[in-house]
N, C-alpha and C positions, 0 to 999 in steps of 0.2 A: 182542303177547300178548293173548289173550282175557281180559278182566277178569271174574272170577267173584265176585259178591257173596256175603256169608255166607248170604243167603237161598237163592241158587242152589246153594251147596255142600250145603245141608241140604234140597234139594228133595224128597228121598225121605221126609223126616220132616216131614209137614204139621203134626203135633202135637209140642209140646215133650216131651222124654223124662220130664219130671217136672212136677208142678203144685205144687211146694213154694212156701211164702211167701217174701217177701224176706229175712226173718231167717234162715230155714233155708238159703236159697241162699247168703247171705253167709257163714254158718258153714261151708258146704260148700266154698266157694272158699278160705277160710282154711285149712281142714283139708287140702285137696288140695295147696295151695302149701306148707304146713308139712311135709307128708310128703315132698314133693319135696326141700325144703331139708334135712331131717333125713337122708334117704337119701344125698344127694350129699355133705354135709359131715361127718356123723357116721360113717356106715357106708361112705363112699367108694364107693358104688354108681354105676355108669355112668349118665350123665344120661338115656340112652335108656330103660333099665329103670326109672329113677326116675320118669320122666314117665308111663310106662304105669301104674305102681302108683298114682301120684298121681291120674291120671284115674279109675281104678277107685274110689279112696277118695272123690273128688269126687262121682261118681255115686251111690255108696252113701249118703253123708251127705245128699245132696239127695233121697234116696228113690226114685231111678230104678231100674228093673229092670236086673239085670246084663247081660242080653243086649242091651238097648237102649244101655247105656253102651258095651259092646264095639263095637256097630255104629257108634255115633257116633265113637268113637276111630279105628276102622279107616277110616271114610269120610274123616275129616279127614287122617289120615296119607296115604292114597292120593292125595287131591286135592292136598295140599301137595307131595308128591314128584313127582307128575305135572306140576305147574305150574312147579317150580323145579329138579327133579333134573337135567335135561339141561343147564340153564343153569349150575348149580354145576359139573357135570362139564366143560363147555366152558371155564368160567373157570379151572378147575384146570389144564387142558391148556395154555391160553394162558400162565398164570403159570409153569408148569414150563418151557415153551419159552423164556420170557423169562429165567428164572434160569439154566438149563443152557447156553444159547447164549452167555452172557456179556453179553446185552443189558442186563440190570439193572445189571451192573457198568459197562457203557459209559455209561449214563445218569449213574450216580453219579460216575464219574471225570471226565466232561466238565464237569458242573456244578461240582464241587469245584475243578477246575483254573481256573475262571473266577471263583471267589468269593474275596473277600478275607477277612481275619480277622473283621472286624466283620459281614460278610454271612454268615458260616458257619452260624449258627442258621437264617437264612432259607433258605439253600441246602438245609439238611437237611429242612425242612418241605416244600419244593418237590419234592425227591427222593422223599420218602415219599408225597406226594400222587400223583405220576406212577406210581411203582412199585406203590403200594397200590391203584391203580384196578382192575386185573383180578384181583388175588390176595387170598387170605384173610389176615386179620390176623396169625395165627400164622406163616404162610409169610413175610409181609412182615417180621416181626421177625427171623426166621432170616436173611433176605437182608440186612437192614440192620445187624444187630449188628456184623459185622466192620468195616463202614464207620464206624459210630459209635465203636467202640473205637479204631480206628486214627486217626481224625481227632482225637479227644480226646487221645490219647497224643502224636501228632506235633505238634499245635498247642498242647499244654500247656493244654487247656481242662478245666474241670470237666466231669465226665461228664454231669451234668444239663443243662449249657448246650447240649450237642450232642444228648443222648439224648431229652430231652423234646420238642423240635420234631419229631424223627422219629416218636416214638410218637404225637404229636398228629395228624400228617398221616395216619398209618395208621388211627388210631381213628376219625377223622372220616369217612374214606372208607368204613370198615366199617359205620358206623352210619347214614349218610345217603345214600350214593350207590349206586344200582343199577349193575352187576349183582350186588352182594353179596346173600347169601341173605335177610337180614332185610328190607331195603327191598323186595326183589322180592315176598316173601310179603305184606307189608303193602299194597303197591300192588294186588295181586290181591284181598285181603280187603276193602278199602274201595272198590274200583272206581275207583282213581285213574288218570290218564293217565300212562304211563311217561315219555314225553318231557318233559312239563311238570314232573313230579316231579324228573327228572334236572336240568333247567335251574334250577329253584328250589333244588334241593339244592346245586348249585355255588355259587349266590348265598349260601346260608346257610353252606356249608362254608368259604369263603375267610376271612371275618372270624373265624369260630369257630376255625379252625386257627391263625390268626395270634395271637389272644389266648391260647389255651391252649398254643401252641407257643413261638415266639421270645419273646413278651412274658413269659409266666409262667416260662419257663426262667431268667430273671434272678433271680427270687425262689427258685426251686427250688434253684439252684446255691448260694445263700447258706444255705438251710436244711440241705441235704445236700451237703457239699463232699467228694466222693469221686473217686478216680482210677480209671481203667479197670483191672479185674482182669487180671493178666498171663496167667492160664491159660485165659481164656475167648475168645481171639481165634481163631476157626475159619478154615479156609482158604476162599478165595472160589472160586466155581464156575469162573471164567474163568482161574484160575491155571494150569490144565493145558491150556488151549486155545492153539493156534497163532495163531488169528485169531478175531475176534468182529464182530458186525454194527455198522454205523455208528450214530452218535447220532441223526441225523435220521430214518433209516428205522425205528429202534427206537421212538422216540417216536410216529411216525406209525402204526406197527402197534398200539401200546398204545391210542392214541386213536381208532383206526378204528371200533370198535363204538360209542363214545360219539358220534362225529360222525354215524354212520348213524342212531342213535336220535334225536338232536337234529334231524336233517334231517327225519325223519318228523313230529316235533312242529311244526316250522316250517311244513311243507306243510299239516298239519292246520289250523293257524291261518290261513294265507294263503288256501288253497283252500276249506276248510270245506264240501266237497260230496263225500260218499262215493261218488257215482256217477261222478266224474271219474276217468279212467284214471290220471292222474298221481298222485292221492291213493291209489288202489288199489295202484299200484306201490310208493309209499313206505311204505304200510302193511305191505307184505311186506319191503321192504328194511330198514325201521327196527324190525322186530320183534326182540326180544332174541335169539331163537333164531337167526335169519338173521344178525344183526349179529355175534354171538359166533362162529358157525360160520365166517363169512367171515373174521373176524380170525384164527381158528385156522389155516385153510387158508393164508391169506397169511403168517402167522408161520412156517409150515413152510419157506417159501422165504426170506422176508426175515430171519428169525432163524436157523432151523436150517441151511439150506443156506449162508447167509452165514458161519456158524461152521465150515463144513466138515463138517457132519454128513452121513453117508450116509443112504440111505432106511431102512436097518435101524436106525440109531441114532435117527432121528426117530421111528420106530415104537416103539422101546423107551422113548423119553422120554415119548411119549403114554401108553403102558401104565403106566409108572412113576408118572404123575401121578394115575391114577385110584384106586389102592389106598388112599392116605391119606385120601381124602374119604369113605370108607364111613361112618366115625363121624359126620362132619358131616351127611351125608344122613340118617342114622338119627335124629340129634338134631333136625334140622330137621323131619323127618317126624313124630316123636313130639311135637314142639312143636305142630305142626298138629293132631295128634290131640287133644292136651290142649285146644287152642283150640276145636275143634269140640265137644268134650264140654261146655266152658263155655257155648258158644252154644246147643247143643241142650237144655241144662238150663234155659235161660231167663235166664242171667246177663246177657247183653247187653240183653235187654228190661228186666231189673231195673234195670240201670244207667241206661237211658234213662228209666224211670219215676221213679227216685229223683232223677236229676239235673235233671228238669224244673223243680223248685222252687229249684234253685241258681242263683246269679248268677255262675257260672263259665263261661268260654268253653269250647266243645267242645275246642278245641286244648289249652288248659291242663289240662282233665280227662283227655284222652288222655295227655298228658305225665305227669301224676301217677300214672295207672294203670301206665304203663310203668316209672316210677321204682320203684313198690312191688314189681312183679314182679322187676325187676332186682335190687333189694336182697335180695329173698327167695331168688331162684334163682341169682344170680351170672352168668346167661347173657344177653348182649345179644340174641341171636337168639331165645331163648325168650320174653324180655320183649316183643320186637317182635311176634312171632307171636301171643302170647296177648292183648296189648293191642289189636292190630288186630282180632282177632275180637270182643273185647268192645265196642269203640266203633264197629264197622262200621254198626250200625243208625243211629247219629247222623250218618253221612255221606250218608244217602239223599238229602237235600235240598240238599247242598252243591254249590257251583259247582266247575268243573274246577280252578281254582287253589287253592281252599280244601281240596278233597279231597287235592291234592298236599301242601299244608301240613300236613294231618292226618297223613299218612305221615311227614313230617319231624319233627313234634312227637313222634310215637311213637318214631322213631329217636333223637331227642335224649334222651328219657326213658330209653331202653334203655341208655344209656352212663353213667348216674349212679353215682358213687361205687363203683367196683370195689373189692372187699375180699376177705377170705379164702375166700369160696365161689366165686370166679371163677378159672378156670384161667389167664387172662391175667395176673392179679395175681402168681401164683407164677412164671410164665414171665419176666416183667419183673424180679422180685426176684432170681431166680437168674442171669439173664444179666448184670444190672448189679451183682451182688455186694452187694446191700443187705440189711439186716435188715427185719423186718416193719414196725417203726416208720418207717424211712426210706422204705419203699415206700408207706406210707399218706400220708406228707407230700408225696410227689412224684407218683407215678403216680395214686393215688386222688384227690388234689386236682385233678390235671390232667383226669381223666375227669369229675369233677363240674363243672369249668369248661366243658368241651365241652358238657355237658348243659344247663347254665344259659344259656350264651351262645347255644346253638342254639335254645332255646325263646324267648328274647328276640327273636332275629332272626326267627323264625317269626311271633311275635305282631306285630312291627312290619310285616312284609310283609302280614299279614292286614288291616292298616289301610288299605293302599293298593291292594290287589288286589280 
């Protein structure tokens, strides 16, 4: 993927859209975020519309002309969708093929069959990590809820002992690992190397998922000891299938785009000469677009045909996968528009100026900014996109590993303390049959653990890289 810096995204705007002072810009940012939060939480307005209105309020309070604010927002939306829209669509297609073919169920059943009672929470975090790699968090929850409820019921487990590891695995993938939308946009915004970010993301994700998943689930099960709700066990996708793909080929298909992107990163490190044909070839092979497109085409045969799907059914599955992502694309795009409005208003430069006198590492600063936006908006993706735009100027002089760590710091911050303004909070609450207090003590604490452990791992890696 071509990495576009914030300066390149705003290449048409040589001058900032406002010359407001730091205090006025700070008030403008707070006003814009407050409007977004109020519209989403109080008036239940869709996040896409809320982000548009919040961007306009930001520009107005900062003293920018309305036409320039609109231009900045539109440019940011267009660039963000252009950079990640196709990848989100391909990821959705791959996830749908994985689900509808029974491939996801095959992964789940195979691992559970080999896991003993003590290993079951560890098996759940492993399943969630594999299944959650190519698909969105919400889709992953829908896929894994039947498994979580059935395992908890049949094994007489506390629901939290099984459910928390699954949620942790999904959430870590969503916040830290490309090709999920947030990390992809952050990689573009700060000019990070995708392969290096992916590799370091896996290093950070493993201990984070273990601590927030199997380890924390012991305590969550004591705090909230509930049984699986009987009326919430939905049917599994493969229940109506006569056959489904094998375990090995399913895992290989899911991991194919990751292997291709990591291969590119490895060749970049070993060869380190853009003129060599080998590196040129791997630059193409390991680009997210080609990697995901290849995985989708392969999945049509290894998953779709293996499940007995006709060409017509495969086509219908692909078509069915694209409709639900319209909202995701619009929110991601609007988040990019809000980010560009922030940048063009001069907020990124303001943060760079103000932070020069601070004795806070850039990685920790990026995490704190993402935490603030996450708490305010409830959206991990919006927090990632906005924070990446704000701290991008600070990444200009960073080494390749540290730019990747900056992306992971932002991703970690974007997961901090999910609460009532986050759609994921209500999704988990309803599926697990909990009240608000129980959800706060389990899901919200788990998300906070992921965020804190994630930034600690990032800071430790920064000391040795």
